[in-house]
N, C-alpha and C positions, 0 to 999 in steps of 0.2 A: 454201807460201800457196795457197789455193784460189783458182783462176782463176774468170773468168766464163762460160767454156766449162764447168766443172764444176757452175755452179750454173743452168746453163739447163734440166737436166732435173728438178731438182727445183721449178725456178720453174713449169716446164710442168704438172708434176703438181699444184703448189699452185694453179695458177689453173683447172685441171679439177676439183679439190676444191671450190674456191671456187663454181664456176659451178653444180656440182651442188646445192650448198647454196642457191644463191640461186633455183635452179629447184624446189628444195622448199618453200622460204619462200612463192615465188608460188603454187604448188599448195595449200599450207596456207591461204595467204591466200584463193583462190578459193573451197575448200570452205568455209571458215568464213563468207565472205559469202554463199554459196548455201545454207547450213542454216540455216533459221529454227528457234529453239528451241521456238516453237508457243507454245499454251495452257499454263497450269502444270496441276499435277493436281488443284488445287482447283478450278480452273475447268472443268475436263472432268468432274468429279465433278457440279460444278452442271447442266452442260450433258446429262448421263446421265441426270439427276433432272428435266429441264425439261419443260414440257408437251409440246412437240413431240416430243421422246424417247418419253415415256410412252404418247401416242396412238400411236407407229408400234410400240413395244413390244407394245400391246393388240392392235392388227391383225395382226402377225407371232405372236404367242402363239394367237389364236383360230385362225388358219389352220392351226400346227402341233397343236394340240388336236384340230381337227376330222380331221386325218389320223391321229392316234394312235386315235382312237375308229373311224374305219373300218378301221383295219388290225387293231385287236383283235376287231372283229366279223366278220372273214373266216372262212368256214366251215373247221373242221377245225384252228384255231388255239386256244390257251389262254395268256392273258397270265401271264407269269414276272416280268417286272420291267422299270420304265421310268426311265429317268434323263434329266432334262429340266434343260439348261443354258442361262440366258441371260448372256451376258457381254459387257461393255464392256472394252477394254483397248487399249493404246497398241502399234500396230506396231514393228516393229524400227526402231531409228533407223539401221542402217547403219555404215558406218566410213569411212575414209580412200578405201578402194578399192572398195567397195560403197555407193554412196549410198541413201538410203531408198527402197525398192522402192514404198511407198504413199504418195500426197498428203495422207493424212489423218493426224491426231493421234489419232484415236480412232476404233474401229470395234466395234459392237454387232453380236452375232449370236446366234442361237440355234440349238440342237442338241440333236435327240431320240433317244434310244437304245432301241428298244422291243425286247424279248427274249419272244420266245413259243415254246411247245411245241409240235409237230406232233403231232395225233391221226392215227393212220392213215398212208398213204403220202404222200410229198411230191409226187410228181406231182398228185394229186389237190389237194392246197394249191396247187400253183402255179397249177391252171386257176381255182380260187376267186379268187386274187389278180388273174389276169387278168379274171375276170368282174367284180370289183370296181372296176375303172377307177381306181385310185389314180393312176394316171401314165401317158402315153405312153411305154413301157418300149422301151429301146434306145439302143447308141450314137449320138450326133449324127453322128458320121461316116458312117454306115452307114443313117441314118435313112431314105432312098428305098428300102429292101427291105422296110420294113414288119416286122412280127411274122413273120417267117421262120424257118425252122429255122438258116438261115447268119448271121441279123442279131445279132451281139454284144450281150448285156444284154437280151434280149427273152425271154419268157415261152417262145416256141416253141423259141428255141436252149435255154434250160435244159432244157425236156422233151425234147429230142433228145440232149442231153448224159447225161441221166439213162440214156434208153433205150439207148445206146451205150456206157454205162459210160466215159464219158470220151474215149474213141477213136475218130478216123477209119477208115473201111473199111481204110487201109493199115497201120493199127496206130500211127499217130503220135499224140500227145497233143493232145485238144483244149482251146482256153482255157477258162478258169473259166468257170461259167454264173450268176454273180453278175447279177441284175437290176439295170439301170442307168437312172436318167432325171435331169434337170436337179435337183440338190440333193438326190435320192434314192438309196438303194442297198438291197438286200435279199440277204443271205446267208445260207447254211445249212450244218450238220453233213453233210459227205459221208465217212463213215468207209468206208473198202474201196475207194474210187476212186482214181485216179491222182493227183489232186489233191484231198487231203480237205478242205482249207477249213476245219477244226475252228473254231467262234466262240470268240473269245477270251474269258476269265472278264470277269466284271464290273468297270466301273472306278467307283471311289469319286467322290465331288464333290471335284473341287481344291481345295486349300489355298487360303486368301485371299493377297493380295499378288502378288508377282511381276508388276507392270505392272498390275494389274488395277484398273478404276477402279470398275467396278459389277459385281456377281455375285450371281447367285441360283440355286441348284441344289437340284432337287429328287427324290426317289429315291421311287418308288411299288413297294413290293415285294408280288409275289404270292406263291404256293404253287408249287412250292417255293423256299427262301431261295436256294439256292447252285445255281450252274451244274452242278456234278456231281449232286446230287440231283435236276436238273430232267433231264440225260441219263439217269439211272436209271428216270425215269418216263416219258418219251415218247421215241419213236423216232428224233426229229431236233428240235434248237433250232435257231430260226431268229431273225434280228435284222434289225430295218429302223433305217438311219440315214438321218435326215432332217436337212439344213441349207440353209436358204433356200427348200426347196421349190420351186424352177423359176423364182427371181430370185436377184438377186445376194445372196450369203451376209449380207452386213451391211445391216441394216433401218435402221441410222442412224449417220451419219459425223459428223465435227469435221473441217475441212479444217486443215492445219497453220498456214495464215496466217488462222485464224479465230477 
């Protein structure tokens, strides 16, 4: 016959298990209470096409198009291809252990990728980019240094990198020379250097769906039509990537509780 003493360990284990289940139920209840389903997809589509969204979209696109025109006009560059993407999508919903990172149910943003061929020496084109005043180049962390040979993300540093062939005087590797500014970056092929940084091939327009509420993608091809052909024609291929251009990446948002 089983004694009460023999039952106690099982009962203690059962009590701990029931306590764990109760805690889990309470956690799930709290998560469910704190997670609002937010507006429906149909409601978000309507908001993405509302007069307010269209007005903000128009302002953002005008700003982006102006930047693209200024970049294409830089001396020593020839347009190859531009992909212009306008996208409204629902942020990641998160899960039990990682709640939603964004308070928004919808975020709309634009991205432009402008590929250009470099005619001549890249250092001459870098100086032309600086003269065009497209942006205050440089890492915000080291902005107090200005456009100096040691300030990462600036034209002066990029010129130093090219001149020193990517190495400090002691032979150690220098960080990459990509130009950086809020919402902007410029990178280029660097064959033969310690950090080659070869530009990735053209990206196609994304397929419809996958949580996208609104999407417009335009590709403006130039000549040549492929990156391989461009590299055969030019000394260097350069790409400008613009997202938000100095402000928040999202030009229009809808709150989860809105």
